[in-house]
C-alpha positions in Angstrom: 0.4 -0.1 -0.1 2.9 2.5 0.6 4.4 1.7 -2.6 1.2 2.9 -4.2 1.3 6.1 -2.4 4.8 6.9 -3.2 4.3 6.2 -7.1 1.2 8.4 -7.0 3.3 11.1 -4.8 6.2 10.9 -7.3 3.9 10.6 -11.3 0.7 12.7 -10.3 1.8 15.5 -7.8 4.8 17.0 -10.1 1.7 16.7 -12.9 -1.1 18.2 -11.1 1.0 21.5 -9.0 1.8 22.7 -12.3 -1.6 23.7 -13.5 -1.2 26.5 -10.5 2.1 27.7 -12.1 1.8 27.8 -16.2 -0.1 25.0 -17.7 -0.4 21.3 -17.5 1.5 18.9 -19.9 0.2 18.5 -22.9 2.4 17.5 -25.9 2.2 20.1 -29.0 1.6 18.3 -32.7 4.3 18.3 -34.5 2.6 20.2 -37.2 2.2 22.9 -34.7 6.2 22.7 -33.9 6.9 22.8 -37.5 4.5 25.5 -38.4 6.5 27.6 -35.3 9.9 27.0 -36.6 9.1 28.0 -40.3 7.6 31.5 -38.9 10.8 32.6 -37.2 14.1 33.0 -38.2 17.0 33.3 -35.8 20.3 34.9 -36.5 23.6 33.1 -36.3 24.0 33.6 -32.8 20.6 33.6 -31.8 18.7 31.4 -29.2 15.3 30.1 -29.1 13.2 29.4 -25.7 10.7 27.1 -24.8 9.2 28.5 -21.6 7.4 25.2 -19.9 9.0 23.1 -22.5 7.3 19.8 -21.5 8.4 16.8 -23.2 11.1 18.8 -25.2 9.5 18.2 -29.0 9.6 22.2 -29.5 13.6 22.1 -28.4 14.4 18.6 -30.3 13.1 20.1 -33.6 15.1 23.7 -33.1 18.0 22.0 -32.1 18.0 19.8 -35.3 17.8 22.7 -37.4 21.0 23.9 -35.8 19.2 26.8 -33.4 20.9 27.1 -30.1 18.0 26.3 -27.8 17.0 26.4 -24.2 13.8 24.9 -22.5 12.6 25.5 -19.0 10.6 22.9 -17.0 9.5 23.0 -13.4 8.1 18.8 -13.6 10.9 17.1 -12.6 9.4 13.7 -14.5 9.3 15.5 -17.7 13.0 18.1 -16.8 14.7 14.3 -16.4 13.0 13.3 -19.8 13.8 16.5 -21.7 17.2 16.6 -20.2 17.9 12.9 -21.7 16.3 13.4 -25.1 18.9 16.4 -25.4 22.0 14.4 -24.8 23.3 14.4 -28.3 22.5 17.6 -28.7 25.4 20.5 -28.1 23.6 23.7 -29.0 20.1 22.7 -26.7 19.8 22.1 -23.1 17.1 22.5 -20.5 16.9 24.2 -17.2 14.7 22.8 -14.1 13.1 25.9 -12.5 9.7 28.2 -12.9 10.5 30.5 -15.8 8.5 33.0 -14.2 11.8 33.4 -12.0 14.3 33.4 -14.9 15.8 35.8 -17.1 16.0 35.0 -20.8 19.6 34.1 -21.8 21.7 36.6 -23.7 21.2 36.1 -27.4 17.2 35.1 -27.0 15.7 36.1 -30.1 12.0 33.5 -30.2 10.3 32.3 -27.3 8.2 29.4 -28.0 5.1 29.1 -25.5 1.7 26.6 -25.0 0.4 28.5 -22.3 -2.8 28.6 -21.0 -5.3 31.8 -21.4 -4.9 32.9 -17.6 -1.0 33.3 -18.0 -1.0 35.1 -21.4 -1.2 39.0 -20.0 1.5 37.8 -17.3 3.8 36.6 -20.3 2.7 39.8 -22.4 4.6 41.9 -19.6 7.5 39.6 -19.2 8.0 39.9 -22.8 8.2 43.6 -22.8 10.5 43.9 -19.9 13.0 41.2 -21.1 13.4 42.8 -24.8 14.3 46.1 -22.4 16.8 44.1 -20.1 18.2 42.3 -23.2 18.0 45.6 -25.3 16.9 44.0 -28.6 13.9 42.9 -30.2 11.8 39.8 -29.3 9.7 37.2 -31.0 7.2 35.2 -29.6 5.6 32.3 -30.6 2.3 31.0 -29.1 0.5 27.7 -29.6 -3.0 28.2 -29.4 -3.2 30.8 -26.9 -3.3 34.4 -27.9 -2.2 37.7 -26.4 -5.2 39.9 -25.4 -3.9 43.0 -25.7 -1.7 42.4 -29.1 -2.6 41.2 -32.6 -0.4 38.7 -34.3 2.0 39.4 -36.9 1.9 36.2 -38.5 -0.6 33.0 -37.8 -0.4 29.6 -39.2 -3.1 27.3 -37.8 -2.9 27.5 -34.2 0.4 29.3 -34.3 0.4 33.1 -33.5 3.5 35.1 -33.8 3.9 38.1 -31.8 6.8 40.8 -32.1 8.1 42.6 -29.0 10.3 45.5 -30.8 12.6 47.8 -28.3 10.7 51.1 -27.7 
């Protein structure tokens, strides 16, 4: 009976707690990831980041294209899975932790997210703040969910692209 509690605690609690901090784990479709990567261009030294990278599909696709990329994941189980999946890619990394409390790495140009509606306004503010801090334009690629106060500059299927130019 104790082993059932341990298994429950190790698997279900990390997945359930995430709902309060960002979004539950839902895998993005391969087509959406392909669409996202086709809508953006990174410079030679640019970096793509995935906020709440889940199983790491976006990071793997970006790494295979040769992009430098960083993912953030707060679910320890998913973090370990992604860490393992990225082992052969020197241009990709995953960091354990809450991305809301992290600064975007130097060189960030593209930010990919698959969050929930209730977090999109907060993300909008973080994007503005990070563009100023990094002193560079940023591009946000959001799968499914919209930034309520902004119009996307591009849209394909459920993928929307938003620009955050320096002001």
